[in-house]
PDB file of N, CA, C and O in Angstrom, chain B, residues numbered from 101:
ATOM      1  N   MET B 101      94.884 115.533  81.142  1.00  0.00           N
ATOM      2  CA  MET B 101      93.859 114.639  81.596  1.00  0.00           C
ATOM      3  C   MET B 101      94.216 114.043  82.957  1.00  0.00           C
ATOM      4  O   MET B 101      93.341 113.824  83.794  1.00  0.00           O
ATOM      5  N   ASP B 102      95.516 113.781  83.172  1.00  0.00           N
ATOM      6  CA  ASP B 102      95.928 113.222  84.462  1.00  0.00           C
ATOM      7  C   ASP B 102      95.633 114.185  85.599  1.00  0.00           C
ATOM      8  O   ASP B 102      95.205 113.768  86.676  1.00  0.00           O
ATOM      9  N   LEU B 103      95.860 115.474  85.363  1.00  0.00           N
ATOM     10  CA  LEU B 103      95.597 116.471  86.402  1.00  0.00           C
ATOM     11  C   LEU B 103      94.100 116.559  86.692  1.00  0.00           C
ATOM     12  O   LEU B 103      93.702 116.592  87.857  1.00  0.00           O
ATOM     13  N   ALA B 104      93.285 116.597  85.680  1.00  0.00           N
ATOM     14  CA  ALA B 104      91.829 116.613  85.884  1.00  0.00           C
ATOM     15  C   ALA B 104      91.384 115.359  86.619  1.00  0.00           C
ATOM     16  O   ALA B 104      90.507 115.418  87.482  1.00  0.00           O
ATOM     17  N   ASP B 105      91.984 114.228  86.281  1.00  0.00           N
ATOM     18  CA  ASP B 105      91.615 112.969  86.916  1.00  0.00           C
ATOM     19  C   ASP B 105      91.915 112.982  88.425  1.00  0.00           C
ATOM     20  O   ASP B 105      91.194 112.359  89.204  1.00  0.00           O
ATOM     21  N   GLU B 106      92.966 113.683  88.831  1.00  0.00           N
ATOM     22  CA  GLU B 106      93.273 113.787  90.261  1.00  0.00           C
ATOM     23  C   GLU B 106      92.108 114.416  91.022  1.00  0.00           C
ATOM     24  O   GLU B 106      91.817 114.023  92.152  1.00  0.00           O
ATOM     25  N   TRP B 107      91.450 115.380  90.410  1.00  0.00           N
ATOM     26  CA  TRP B 107      90.308 116.050  91.049  1.00  0.00           C
ATOM     27  C   TRP B 107      89.042 115.210  90.945  1.00  0.00           C
ATOM     28  O   TRP B 107      88.319 115.035  91.926  1.00  0.00           O
ATOM     29  N   VAL B 108      88.783 114.699  89.761  1.00  0.00           N
ATOM     30  CA  VAL B 108      87.548 113.963  89.509  1.00  0.00           C
ATOM     31  C   VAL B 108      87.523 112.652  90.288  1.00  0.00           C
ATOM     32  O   VAL B 108      86.462 112.212  90.731  1.00  0.00           O
ATOM     33  N   ASP B 109      88.681 112.033  90.456  1.00  0.00           N
ATOM     34  CA  ASP B 109      88.755 110.734  91.104  1.00  0.00           C
ATOM     35  C   ASP B 109      88.437 110.784  92.602  1.00  0.00           C
ATOM     36  O   ASP B 109      88.393 109.743  93.258  1.00  0.00           O
ATOM     37  N   VAL B 110      88.218 111.967  93.138  1.00  0.00           N
ATOM     38  CA  VAL B 110      87.781 112.091  94.529  1.00  0.00           C
ATOM     39  C   VAL B 110      86.387 111.488  94.679  1.00  0.00           C
ATOM     40  O   VAL B 110      86.048 110.935  95.725  1.00  0.00           O
ATOM     41  N   ALA B 111      85.596 111.599  93.636  1.00  0.00           N
ATOM     42  CA  ALA B 111      84.248 111.012  93.643  1.00  0.00           C
ATOM     43  C   ALA B 111      84.343 109.493  93.496  1.00  0.00           C
ATOM     44  O   ALA B 111      85.302 108.969  92.929  1.00  0.00           O
ATOM     45  N   ALA B 112      83.363 108.819  94.000  1.00  0.00           N
ATOM     46  CA  ALA B 112      83.314 107.360  93.875  1.00  0.00           C
ATOM     47  C   ALA B 112      82.924 106.973  92.454  1.00  0.00           C
ATOM     48  O   ALA B 112      82.202 107.705  91.777  1.00  0.00           O
ATOM     49  N   ASP B 113      83.412 105.808  92.006  1.00  0.00           N
ATOM     50  CA  ASP B 113      82.915 105.262  90.745  1.00  0.00           C
ATOM     51  C   ASP B 113      81.470 104.849  90.953  1.00  0.00           C
ATOM     52  O   ASP B 113      81.159 104.410  92.060  1.00  0.00           O
ATOM     53  N   PRO B 114      80.583 104.944  90.021  1.00  0.00           N
ATOM     54  CA  PRO B 114      80.796 105.275  88.618  1.00  0.00           C
ATOM     55  C   PRO B 114      80.746 106.771  88.316  1.00  0.00           C
ATOM     56  O   PRO B 114      80.928 107.165  87.164  1.00  0.00           O
ATOM     57  N   ALA B 115      80.501 107.623  89.333  1.00  0.00           N
ATOM     58  CA  ALA B 115      80.410 109.068  89.092  1.00  0.00           C
ATOM     59  C   ALA B 115      81.718 109.618  88.520  1.00  0.00           C
ATOM     60  O   ALA B 115      81.685 110.439  87.603  1.00  0.00           O
ATOM     61  N   ALA B 116      82.869 109.181  89.044  1.00  0.00           N
ATOM     62  CA  ALA B 116      84.159 109.666  88.556  1.00  0.00           C
ATOM     63  C   ALA B 116      84.388 109.244  87.109  1.00  0.00           C
ATOM     64  O   ALA B 116      84.855 110.042  86.296  1.00  0.00           O
ATOM     65  N   SER B 117      84.068 108.014  86.789  1.00  0.00           N
ATOM     66  CA  SER B 117      84.230 107.527  85.408  1.00  0.00           C
ATOM     67  C   SER B 117      83.347 108.308  84.442  1.00  0.00           C
ATOM     68  O   SER B 117      83.775 108.639  83.337  1.00  0.00           O
ATOM     69  N   GLN B 118      82.120 108.601  84.853  1.00  0.00           N
ATOM     70  CA  GLN B 118      81.199 109.358  84.003  1.00  0.00           C
ATOM     71  C   GLN B 118      81.713 110.781  83.785  1.00  0.00           C
ATOM     72  O   GLN B 118      81.645 111.301  82.672  1.00  0.00           O
ATOM     73  N   LYS B 119      82.229 111.417  84.854  1.00  0.00           N
ATOM     74  CA  LYS B 119      82.733 112.786  84.719  1.00  0.00           C
ATOM     75  C   LYS B 119      83.946 112.829  83.798  1.00  0.00           C
ATOM     76  O   LYS B 119      84.064 113.745  82.984  1.00  0.00           O
ATOM     77  N   MET B 120      84.855 111.853  83.908  1.00  0.00           N
ATOM     78  CA  MET B 120      86.010 111.824  83.007  1.00  0.00           C
ATOM     79  C   MET B 120      85.568 111.596  81.573  1.00  0.00           C
ATOM     80  O   MET B 120      86.156 112.159  80.649  1.00  0.00           O
ATOM     81  N   ALA B 121      84.548 110.783  81.373  1.00  0.00           N
ATOM     82  CA  ALA B 121      84.011 110.581  80.022  1.00  0.00           C
ATOM     83  C   ALA B 121      83.428 111.893  79.481  1.00  0.00           C
ATOM     84  O   ALA B 121      83.590 112.202  78.301  1.00  0.00           O
ATOM     85  N   ASP B 122      82.749 112.665  80.341  1.00  0.00           N
ATOM     86  CA  ASP B 122      82.210 113.970  79.934  1.00  0.00           C
ATOM     87  C   ASP B 122      83.339 114.916  79.533  1.00  0.00           C
ATOM     88  O   ASP B 122      83.246 115.602  78.516  1.00  0.00           O
ATOM     89  N   ILE B 123      84.403 114.950  80.334  1.00  0.00           N
ATOM     90  CA  ILE B 123      85.545 115.827  80.039  1.00  0.00           C
ATOM     91  C   ILE B 123      86.177 115.430  78.713  1.00  0.00           C
ATOM     92  O   ILE B 123      86.453 116.291  77.877  1.00  0.00           O
ATOM     93  N   LYS B 124      86.408 114.142  78.511  1.00  0.00           N
ATOM     94  CA  LYS B 124      87.021 113.666  77.264  1.00  0.00           C
ATOM     95  C   LYS B 124      86.131 113.968  76.055  1.00  0.00           C
ATOM     96  O   LYS B 124      86.632 114.290  74.978  1.00  0.00           O
ATOM     97  N   ALA B 125      84.824 113.865  76.235  1.00  0.00           N
ATOM     98  CA  ALA B 125      83.896 114.144  75.135  1.00  0.00           C
ATOM     99  C   ALA B 125      83.933 115.611  74.717  1.00  0.00           C
ATOM    100  O   ALA B 125      83.598 115.935  73.578  1.00  0.00           O
ATOM    101  N   HIS B 126      84.334 116.498  75.620  1.00  0.00           N
ATOM    102  CA  HIS B 126      84.395 117.928  75.344  1.00  0.00           C
ATOM    103  C   HIS B 126      85.829 118.452  75.297  1.00  0.00           C
ATOM    104  O   HIS B 126      86.057 119.648  75.478  1.00  0.00           O
ATOM    105  N   LEU B 127      86.783 117.578  75.058  1.00  0.00           N
ATOM    106  CA  LEU B 127      88.198 117.951  75.096  1.00  0.00           C
ATOM    107  C   LEU B 127      88.529 119.122  74.170  1.00  0.00           C
ATOM    108  O   LEU B 127      89.344 119.974  74.525  1.00  0.00           O
ATOM    109  N   ALA B 128      87.924 119.175  73.015  1.00  0.00           N
ATOM    110  CA  ALA B 128      88.196 120.268  72.070  1.00  0.00           C
ATOM    111  C   ALA B 128      87.731 121.618  72.601  1.00  0.00           C
ATOM    112  O   ALA B 128      88.161 122.659  72.105  1.00  0.00           O
ATOM    113  N   GLU B 129      86.851 121.610  73.611  1.00  0.00           N
ATOM    114  CA  GLU B 129      86.331 122.851  74.188  1.00  0.00           C
ATOM    115  C   GLU B 129      86.971 123.174  75.539  1.00  0.00           C
ATOM    116  O   GLU B 129      86.574 124.135  76.198  1.00  0.00           O
ATOM    117  N   MET B 130      87.955 122.380  75.953  1.00  0.00           N
ATOM    118  CA  MET B 130      88.620 122.567  77.240  1.00  0.00           C
ATOM    119  C   MET B 130      89.806 123.515  77.102  1.00  0.00           C
ATOM    120  O   MET B 130      90.437 123.601  76.049  1.00  0.00           O
ATOM    121  N   TYR B 131      90.089 124.218  78.181  1.00  0.00           N
ATOM    122  CA  TYR B 131      91.243 125.112  78.233  1.00  0.00           C
ATOM    123  C   TYR B 131      92.038 124.827  79.497  1.00  0.00           C
ATOM    124  O   TYR B 131      91.473 124.488  80.537  1.00  0.00           O
ATOM    125  N   PHE B 132      93.360 124.969  79.397  1.00  0.00           N
ATOM    126  CA  PHE B 132      94.251 124.837  80.535  1.00  0.00           C
ATOM    127  C   PHE B 132      95.123 126.081  80.577  1.00  0.00           C
ATOM    128  O   PHE B 132      95.683 126.487  79.559  1.00  0.00           O
ATOM    129  N   ALA B 133      95.237 126.685  81.750  1.00  0.00           N
ATOM    130  CA  ALA B 133      96.100 127.849  81.934  1.00  0.00           C
ATOM    131  C   ALA B 133      96.924 127.635  83.190  1.00  0.00           C
ATOM    132  O   ALA B 133      96.445 127.048  84.161  1.00  0.00           O
ATOM    133  N   ARG B 134      98.162 128.108  83.173  1.00  0.00           N
ATOM    134  CA  ARG B 134      99.059 127.968  84.308  1.00  0.00           C
ATOM    135  C   ARG B 134      99.937 129.195  84.387  1.00  0.00           C
ATOM    136  O   ARG B 134     100.329 129.760  83.366  1.00  0.00           O
ATOM    137  N   SER B 135     100.246 129.605  85.611  1.00  0.00           N
ATOM    138  CA  SER B 135     101.229 130.671  85.793  1.00  0.00           C
ATOM    139  C   SER B 135     102.060 130.354  87.018  1.00  0.00           C
ATOM    140  O   SER B 135     101.629 129.623  87.910  1.00  0.00           O
ATOM    141  N   GLY B 136     103.242 130.905  87.049  1.00  0.00           N
ATOM    142  CA  GLY B 136     104.142 130.702  88.171  1.00  0.00           C
ATOM    143  C   GLY B 136     105.432 130.043  87.734  1.00  0.00           C
ATOM    144  O   GLY B 136     105.526 129.450  86.659  1.00  0.00           O
ATOM    145  N   ALA B 137     106.420 130.164  88.601  1.00  0.00           N
ATOM    146  CA  ALA B 137     107.740 129.596  88.335  1.00  0.00           C
ATOM    147  C   ALA B 137     107.704 128.080  88.515  1.00  0.00           C
ATOM    148  O   ALA B 137     106.744 127.526  89.050  1.00  0.00           O
ATOM    149  N   THR B 138     108.762 127.424  88.059  1.00  0.00           N
ATOM    150  CA  THR B 138     108.867 125.974  88.207  1.00  0.00           C
ATOM    151  C   THR B 138     109.870 125.600  89.297  1.00  0.00           C
ATOM    152  O   THR B 138     110.318 124.456  89.365  1.00  0.00           O
ATOM    153  N   VAL B 139     110.218 126.557  90.143  1.00  0.00           N
ATOM    154  CA  VAL B 139     111.143 126.343  91.253  1.00  0.00           C
ATOM    155  C   VAL B 139     110.359 125.808  92.453  1.00  0.00           C
ATOM    156  O   VAL B 139     109.310 126.361  92.785  1.00  0.00           O
ATOM    157  N   PRO B 140     110.840 124.743  93.115  1.00  0.00           N
ATOM    158  CA  PRO B 140     110.125 124.243  94.294  1.00  0.00           C
ATOM    159  C   PRO B 140     109.858 125.360  95.303  1.00  0.00           C
ATOM    160  O   PRO B 140     110.728 126.191  95.562  1.00  0.00           O
ATOM    161  N   GLY B 141     108.656 125.374  95.867  1.00  0.00           N
ATOM    162  CA  GLY B 141     108.266 126.399  96.823  1.00  0.00           C
ATOM    163  C   GLY B 141     107.681 127.643  96.177  1.00  0.00           C
ATOM    164  O   GLY B 141     107.322 128.596  96.869  1.00  0.00           O
ATOM    165  N   SER B 142     107.582 127.638  94.844  1.00  0.00           N
ATOM    166  CA  SER B 142     107.054 128.787  94.123  1.00  0.00           C
ATOM    167  C   SER B 142     105.536 128.839  94.207  1.00  0.00           C
ATOM    168  O   SER B 142     104.872 127.816  94.374  1.00  0.00           O
ATOM    169  N   VAL B 143     105.011 130.026  94.090  1.00  0.00           N
ATOM    170  CA  VAL B 143     103.576 130.228  94.016  1.00  0.00           C
ATOM    171  C   VAL B 143     103.145 129.876  92.595  1.00  0.00           C
ATOM    172  O   VAL B 143     103.721 130.370  91.626  1.00  0.00           O
ATOM    173  N   ILE B 144     102.128 129.019  92.476  1.00  0.00           N
ATOM    174  CA  ILE B 144     101.606 128.668  91.157  1.00  0.00           C
ATOM    175  C   ILE B 144     100.093 128.796  91.152  1.00  0.00           C
ATOM    176  O   ILE B 144      99.438 128.836  92.194  1.00  0.00           O
ATOM    177  N   TYR B 145      99.565 128.857  89.941  1.00  0.00           N
ATOM    178  CA  TYR B 145      98.121 128.897  89.723  1.00  0.00           C
ATOM    179  C   TYR B 145      97.851 128.085  88.471  1.00  0.00           C
ATOM    180  O   TYR B 145      98.605 128.159  87.501  1.00  0.00           O
ATOM    181  N   TYR B 146      96.777 127.312  88.490  1.00  0.00           N
ATOM    182  CA  TYR B 146      96.332 126.694  87.241  1.00  0.00           C
ATOM    183  C   TYR B 146      94.818 126.600  87.213  1.00  0.00           C
ATOM    184  O   TYR B 146      94.143 126.622  88.242  1.00  0.00           O
ATOM    185  N   ARG B 147      94.313 126.496  85.992  1.00  0.00           N
ATOM    186  CA  ARG B 147      92.873 126.385  85.760  1.00  0.00           C
ATOM    187  C   ARG B 147      92.639 125.399  84.622  1.00  0.00           C
ATOM    188  O   ARG B 147      93.324 125.430  83.600  1.00  0.00           O
ATOM    189  N   ILE B 148      91.667 124.533  84.821  1.00  0.00           N
ATOM    190  CA  ILE B 148      91.164 123.641  83.785  1.00  0.00           C
ATOM    191  C   ILE B 148      89.688 123.983  83.659  1.00  0.00           C
ATOM    192  O   ILE B 148      88.935 123.870  84.625  1.00  0.00           O
ATOM    193  N   THR B 149      89.281 124.397  82.480  1.00  0.00           N
ATOM    194  CA  THR B 149      87.881 124.812  82.350  1.00  0.00           C
ATOM    195  C   THR B 149      87.308 124.383  81.003  1.00  0.00           C
ATOM    196  O   THR B 149      88.001 124.352  79.986  1.00  0.00           O
ATOM    197  N   GLY B 150      86.034 124.059  81.032  1.00  0.00           N
ATOM    198  CA  GLY B 150      85.319 123.640  79.841  1.00  0.00           C
ATOM    199  C   GLY B 150      83.837 123.569  80.148  1.00  0.00           C
ATOM    200  O   GLY B 150      83.401 124.006  81.213  1.00  0.00           O
ATOM    201  N   PRO B 151      83.064 123.027  79.231  1.00  0.00           N
ATOM    202  CA  PRO B 151      81.612 123.022  79.411  1.00  0.00           C
ATOM    203  C   PRO B 151      81.117 122.161  80.571  1.00  0.00           C
ATOM    204  O   PRO B 151      80.020 122.397  81.077  1.00  0.00           O
ATOM    205  N   THR B 152      81.905 121.157  81.010  1.00  0.00           N
ATOM    206  CA  THR B 152      81.413 120.247  82.045  1.00  0.00           C
ATOM    207  C   THR B 152      82.231 120.250  83.329  1.00  0.00           C
ATOM    208  O   THR B 152      81.902 119.521  84.264  1.00  0.00           O
ATOM    209  N   VAL B 153      83.295 121.060  83.395  1.00  0.00           N
ATOM    210  CA  VAL B 153      84.119 121.104  84.604  1.00  0.00           C
ATOM    211  C   VAL B 153      84.881 122.427  84.674  1.00  0.00           C
ATOM    212  O   VAL B 153      85.267 122.998  83.654  1.00  0.00           O
ATOM    213  N   HIS B 154      85.083 122.893  85.899  1.00  0.00           N
ATOM    214  CA  HIS B 154      85.927 124.066  86.145  1.00  0.00           C
ATOM    215  C   HIS B 154      86.730 123.759  87.405  1.00  0.00           C
ATOM    216  O   HIS B 154      86.164 123.554  88.479  1.00  0.00           O
ATOM    217  N   ILE B 155      88.066 123.729  87.262  1.00  0.00           N
ATOM    218  CA  ILE B 155      88.975 123.444  88.367  1.00  0.00           C
ATOM    219  C   ILE B 155      89.977 124.580  88.457  1.00  0.00           C
ATOM    220  O   ILE B 155      90.558 124.979  87.448  1.00  0.00           O
ATOM    221  N   GLU B 156      90.182 125.102  89.652  1.00  0.00           N
ATOM    222  CA  GLU B 156      91.225 126.097  89.880  1.00  0.00           C
ATOM    223  C   GLU B 156      92.037 125.711  91.105  1.00  0.00           C
ATOM    224  O   GLU B 156      91.502 125.164  92.069  1.00  0.00           O
ATOM    225  N   PHE B 157      93.326 125.999  91.062  1.00  0.00           N
ATOM    226  CA  PHE B 157      94.250 125.756  92.167  1.00  0.00           C
ATOM    227  C   PHE B 157      95.136 126.979  92.290  1.00  0.00           C
ATOM    228  O   PHE B 157      95.704 127.436  91.297  1.00  0.00           O
ATOM    229  N   SER B 158      95.263 127.516  93.492  1.00  0.00           N
ATOM    230  CA  SER B 158      96.082 128.708  93.704  1.00  0.00           C
ATOM    231  C   SER B 158      96.811 128.606  95.036  1.00  0.00           C
ATOM    232  O   SER B 158      96.190 128.519  96.095  1.00  0.00           O
ATOM    233  N   HIS B 159      98.141 128.618  94.965  1.00  0.00           N
ATOM    234  CA  HIS B 159      98.936 128.693  96.189  1.00  0.00           C
ATOM    235  C   HIS B 159      98.740 130.047  96.850  1.00  0.00           C
ATOM    236  O   HIS B 159      98.529 131.053  96.173  1.00  0.00           O
ATOM    237  N   GLN B 160      98.808 130.068  98.153  1.00  0.00           N
ATOM    238  CA  GLN B 160      98.757 131.314  98.909  1.00  0.00           C
ATOM    239  C   GLN B 160      99.983 131.355  99.808  1.00  0.00           C
ATOM    240  O   GLN B 160     100.316 130.368 100.465  1.00  0.00           O
ATOM    241  N   GLY B 161     100.656 132.509  99.834  1.00  0.00           N
ATOM    242  CA  GLY B 161     101.880 132.643 100.609  1.00  0.00           C
ATOM    243  C   GLY B 161     101.625 133.044 102.040  1.00  0.00           C
ATOM    244  O   GLY B 161     100.528 133.462 102.412  1.00  0.00           O
ATOM    245  N   GLY B 162     102.673 132.906 102.834  1.00  0.00           N
ATOM    246  CA  GLY B 162     102.528 133.155 104.254  1.00  0.00           C
ATOM    247  C   GLY B 162     103.184 134.412 104.759  1.00  0.00           C
ATOM    248  O   GLY B 162     103.136 134.680 105.959  1.00  0.00           O
ATOM    249  N   GLY B 163     103.788 135.187 103.904  1.00  0.00           N
ATOM    250  CA  GLY B 163     104.496 136.346 104.418  1.00  0.00           C
ATOM    251  C   GLY B 163     104.257 137.589 103.601  1.00  0.00           C
ATOM    252  O   GLY B 163     103.694 137.527 102.508  1.00  0.00           O
ATOM    253  N   PRO B 164     104.686 138.721 104.128  1.00  0.00           N
ATOM    254  CA  PRO B 164     104.521 139.972 103.391  1.00  0.00           C
ATOM    255  C   PRO B 164     105.487 140.047 102.209  1.00  0.00           C
ATOM    256  O   PRO B 164     106.502 139.353 102.173  1.00  0.00           O
ATOM    257  N   GLY B 165     105.161 140.873 101.278  1.00  0.00           N
ATOM    258  CA  GLY B 165     106.084 141.153 100.192  1.00  0.00           C
ATOM    259  C   GLY B 165     105.778 140.469  98.888  1.00  0.00           C
ATOM    260  O   GLY B 165     106.289 140.891  97.851  1.00  0.00           O
ATOM    261  N   GLY B 166     104.972 139.435  98.890  1.00  0.00           N
ATOM    262  CA  GLY B 166     104.621 138.776  97.641  1.00  0.00           C
ATOM    263  C   GLY B 166     105.766 137.982  97.062  1.00  0.00           C
ATOM    264  O   GLY B 166     106.809 137.833  97.700  1.00  0.00           O
ATOM    265  N   PRO B 167     105.580 137.464  95.846  1.00  0.00           N
ATOM    266  CA  PRO B 167     106.591 136.624  95.231  1.00  0.00           C
ATOM    267  C   PRO B 167     107.831 137.431  94.834  1.00  0.00           C
ATOM    268  O   PRO B 167     107.731 138.606  94.480  1.00  0.00           O
ATOM    269  N   ASP B 168     109.014 136.776  94.899  1.00  0.00           N
ATOM    270  CA  ASP B 168     110.240 137.412  94.437  1.00  0.00           C
ATOM    271  C   ASP B 168     110.411 137.153  92.941  1.00  0.00           C
ATOM    272  O   ASP B 168     109.494 136.656  92.288  1.00  0.00           O
ATOM    273  N   ALA B 169     111.572 137.484  92.404  1.00  0.00           N
ATOM    274  CA  ALA B 169     111.801 137.359  90.965  1.00  0.00           C
ATOM    275  C   ALA B 169     111.711 135.918  90.473  1.00  0.00           C
ATOM    276  O   ALA B 169     111.435 135.697  89.294  1.00  0.00           O
ATOM    277  N   THR B 170     111.935 134.931  91.343  1.00  0.00           N
ATOM    278  CA  THR B 170     111.849 133.527  90.934  1.00  0.00           C
ATOM    279  C   THR B 170     110.443 132.982  91.070  1.00  0.00           C
ATOM    280  O   THR B 170     110.171 131.865  90.632  1.00  0.00           O
ATOM    281  N   GLY B 171     109.536 133.754  91.674  1.00  0.00           N
ATOM    282  CA  GLY B 171     108.179 133.288  91.904  1.00  0.00           C
ATOM    283  C   GLY B 171     107.980 132.707  93.280  1.00  0.00           C
ATOM    284  O   GLY B 171     106.860 132.357  93.651  1.00  0.00           O
ATOM    285  N   ALA B 172     109.079 132.595  94.065  1.00  0.00           N
ATOM    286  CA  ALA B 172     108.966 132.071  95.425  1.00  0.00           C
ATOM    287  C   ALA B 172     108.286 133.117  96.302  1.00  0.00           C
ATOM    288  O   ALA B 172     108.586 134.308  96.211  1.00  0.00           O
ATOM    289  N   GLN B 173     107.391 132.671  97.128  1.00  0.00           N
ATOM    290  CA  GLN B 173     106.628 133.571  97.991  1.00  0.00           C
ATOM    291  C   GLN B 173     107.414 133.860  99.260  1.00  0.00           C
ATOM    292  O   GLN B 173     107.942 132.946  99.893  1.00  0.00           O
ATOM    293  N   ALA B 174     107.493 135.137  99.630  1.00  0.00           N
ATOM    294  CA  ALA B 174     108.110 135.498 100.904  1.00  0.00           C
ATOM    295  C   ALA B 174     107.339 134.804 102.016  1.00  0.00           C
ATOM    296  O   ALA B 174     106.111 134.882 102.057  1.00  0.00           O
ATOM    297  N   GLY B 175     108.032 134.137 102.905  1.00  0.00           N
ATOM    298  CA  GLY B 175     107.369 133.421 103.984  1.00  0.00           C
ATOM    299  C   GLY B 175     106.918 132.034 103.582  1.00  0.00           C
ATOM    300  O   GLY B 175     106.402 131.290 104.416  1.00  0.00           O
ATOM    301  N   GLY B 176     107.101 131.666 102.317  1.00  0.00           N
ATOM    302  CA  GLY B 176     106.747 130.322 101.856  1.00  0.00           C
ATOM    303  C   GLY B 176     105.287 130.189 101.483  1.00  0.00           C
ATOM    304  O   GLY B 176     104.458 131.034 101.819  1.00  0.00           O
ATOM    305  N   VAL B 177     104.996 129.123 100.790  1.00  0.00           N
ATOM    306  CA  VAL B 177     103.625 128.784 100.427  1.00  0.00           C
ATOM    307  C   VAL B 177     103.043 128.026 101.612  1.00  0.00           C
ATOM    308  O   VAL B 177     103.566 126.982 101.999  1.00  0.00           O
ATOM    309  N   ASN B 178     101.961 128.547 102.191  1.00  0.00           N
ATOM    310  CA  ASN B 178     101.461 127.881 103.395  1.00  0.00           C
ATOM    311  C   ASN B 178     100.046 127.319 103.285  1.00  0.00           C
ATOM    312  O   ASN B 178      99.607 126.597 104.180  1.00  0.00           O
ATOM    313  N   HIS B 179      99.330 127.629 102.218  1.00  0.00           N
ATOM    314  CA  HIS B 179      98.024 127.007 102.016  1.00  0.00           C
ATOM    315  C   HIS B 179      97.581 127.240 100.576  1.00  0.00           C
ATOM    316  O   HIS B 179      98.204 127.996  99.831  1.00  0.00           O
ATOM    317  N   ILE B 180      96.496 126.578 100.205  1.00  0.00           N
ATOM    318  CA  ILE B 180      95.975 126.718  98.845  1.00  0.00           C
ATOM    319  C   ILE B 180      94.525 127.164  98.892  1.00  0.00           C
ATOM    320  O   ILE B 180      93.825 126.981  99.889  1.00  0.00           O
ATOM    321  N   HIS B 181      94.096 127.752  97.793  1.00  0.00           N
ATOM    322  CA  HIS B 181      92.682 127.996  97.533  1.00  0.00           C
ATOM    323  C   HIS B 181      92.360 127.178  96.298  1.00  0.00           C
ATOM    324  O   HIS B 181      93.155 127.123  95.359  1.00  0.00           O
ATOM    325  N   THR B 182      91.206 126.548  96.296  1.00  0.00           N
ATOM    326  CA  THR B 182      90.855 125.691  95.180  1.00  0.00           C
ATOM    327  C   THR B 182      89.350 125.699  94.940  1.00  0.00           C
ATOM    328  O   THR B 182      88.554 125.944  95.847  1.00  0.00           O
ATOM    329  N   VAL B 183      88.989 125.425  93.696  1.00  0.00           N
ATOM    330  CA  VAL B 183      87.591 125.357  93.291  1.00  0.00           C
ATOM    331  C   VAL B 183      87.426 124.154  92.371  1.00  0.00           C
ATOM    332  O   VAL B 183      88.256 123.916  91.494  1.00  0.00           O
ATOM    333  N   TYR B 184      86.363 123.407  92.574  1.00  0.00           N
ATOM    334  CA  TYR B 184      85.941 122.373  91.635  1.00  0.00           C
ATOM    335  C   TYR B 184      84.443 122.549  91.469  1.00  0.00           C
ATOM    336  O   TYR B 184      83.695 122.511  92.445  1.00  0.00           O
ATOM    337  N   ARG B 185      84.008 122.740  90.236  1.00  0.00           N
ATOM    338  CA  ARG B 185      82.561 122.849  90.024  1.00  0.00           C
ATOM    339  C   ARG B 185      82.189 122.270  88.674  1.00  0.00           C
ATOM    340  O   ARG B 185      83.009 122.160  87.762  1.00  0.00           O
ATOM    341  N   ASP B 186      80.940 121.910  88.583  1.00  0.00           N
ATOM    342  CA  ASP B 186      80.361 121.356  87.363  1.00  0.00           C
ATOM    343  C   ASP B 186      79.353 122.370  86.846  1.00  0.00           C
ATOM    344  O   ASP B 186      78.262 122.485  87.403  1.00  0.00           O
ATOM    345  N   PRO B 187      79.693 123.113  85.785  1.00  0.00           N
ATOM    346  CA  PRO B 187      78.776 124.129  85.270  1.00  0.00           C
ATOM    347  C   PRO B 187      77.443 123.578  84.769  1.00  0.00           C
ATOM    348  O   PRO B 187      76.491 124.338  84.590  1.00  0.00           O
ATOM    349  N   THR B 188      77.363 122.263  84.540  1.00  0.00           N
ATOM    350  CA  THR B 188      76.102 121.677  84.099  1.00  0.00           C
ATOM    351  C   THR B 188      75.199 121.291  85.269  1.00  0.00           C
ATOM    352  O   THR B 188      74.076 120.830  85.063  1.00  0.00           O
ATOM    353  N   ASN B 189      75.683 121.476  86.487  1.00  0.00           N
ATOM    354  CA  ASN B 189      74.923 121.062  87.670  1.00  0.00           C
ATOM    355  C   ASN B 189      75.077 122.101  88.772  1.00  0.00           C
ATOM    356  O   ASN B 189      75.377 121.752  89.913  1.00  0.00           O
ATOM    357  N   GLU B 190      74.875 123.364  88.444  1.00  0.00           N
ATOM    358  CA  GLU B 190      75.009 124.436  89.429  1.00  0.00           C
ATOM    359  C   GLU B 190      74.007 124.249  90.563  1.00  0.00           C
ATOM    360  O   GLU B 190      72.822 124.010  90.330  1.00  0.00           O
ATOM    361  N   TYR B 191      74.493 124.359  91.773  1.00  0.00           N
ATOM    362  CA  TYR B 191      73.670 124.271  92.975  1.00  0.00           C
ATOM    363  C   TYR B 191      72.880 122.968  93.061  1.00  0.00           C
ATOM    364  O   TYR B 191      71.812 122.923  93.671  1.00  0.00           O
ATOM    365  N   GLY B 192      73.409 121.907  92.446  1.00  0.00           N
ATOM    366  CA  GLY B 192      72.762 120.607  92.530  1.00  0.00           C
ATOM    367  C   GLY B 192      71.474 120.482  91.756  1.00  0.00           C
ATOM    368  O   GLY B 192      70.660 119.602  92.039  1.00  0.00           O
ATOM    369  N   ARG B 193      71.274 121.365  90.766  1.00  0.00           N
ATOM    370  CA  ARG B 193      69.992 121.354  90.052  1.00  0.00           C
ATOM    371  C   ARG B 193      69.744 120.046  89.309  1.00  0.00           C
ATOM    372  O   ARG B 193      68.594 119.737  88.997  1.00  0.00           O
ATOM    373  N   GLY B 194      70.800 119.260  89.012  1.00  0.00           N
ATOM    374  CA  GLY B 194      70.617 118.014  88.291  1.00  0.00           C
ATOM    375  C   GLY B 194      70.294 116.839  89.189  1.00  0.00           C
ATOM    376  O   GLY B 194      69.960 115.759  88.702  1.00  0.00           O
ATOM    377  N   ILE B 195      70.389 117.033  90.498  1.00  0.00           N
ATOM    378  CA  ILE B 195      70.114 115.927  91.425  1.00  0.00           C
ATOM    379  C   ILE B 195      68.637 115.580  91.383  1.00  0.00           C
ATOM    380  O   ILE B 195      67.779 116.460  91.451  1.00  0.00           O
ATOM    381  N   GLY B 196      68.352 114.304  91.270  1.00  0.00           N
ATOM    382  CA  GLY B 196      66.970 113.839  91.282  1.00  0.00           C
ATOM    383  C   GLY B 196      66.260 113.929  89.950  1.00  0.00           C
ATOM    384  O   GLY B 196      65.058 113.680  89.861  1.00  0.00           O
ATOM    385  N   GLN B 197      66.998 114.285  88.915  1.00  0.00           N
ATOM    386  CA  GLN B 197      66.358 114.366  87.599  1.00  0.00           C
ATOM    387  C   GLN B 197      66.633 113.129  86.795  1.00  0.00           C
ATOM    388  O   GLN B 197      66.174 113.017  85.658  1.00  0.00           O
TER     389      GLN B 197
END
């Protein structure tokens, strides 16, 4: 919940409070997945997904060769790709309703 809150809290209250309440209400339907080493500088990926939120975070490396045996990326981790979306409000369809 703390990790989801880091993303949701970007929105101003009361929108952030409402979204966290939605996530908590659907907790039994939520999934969390993670991959990657736990060594600093390692490439990691995680996803939090459920009926009211989808969050993804993926490190991207800066060099050729991909991750080594420890999960560290050749050339280091130099940027991220991320997604935050609300499957109940695709393309803003809920705005103004």
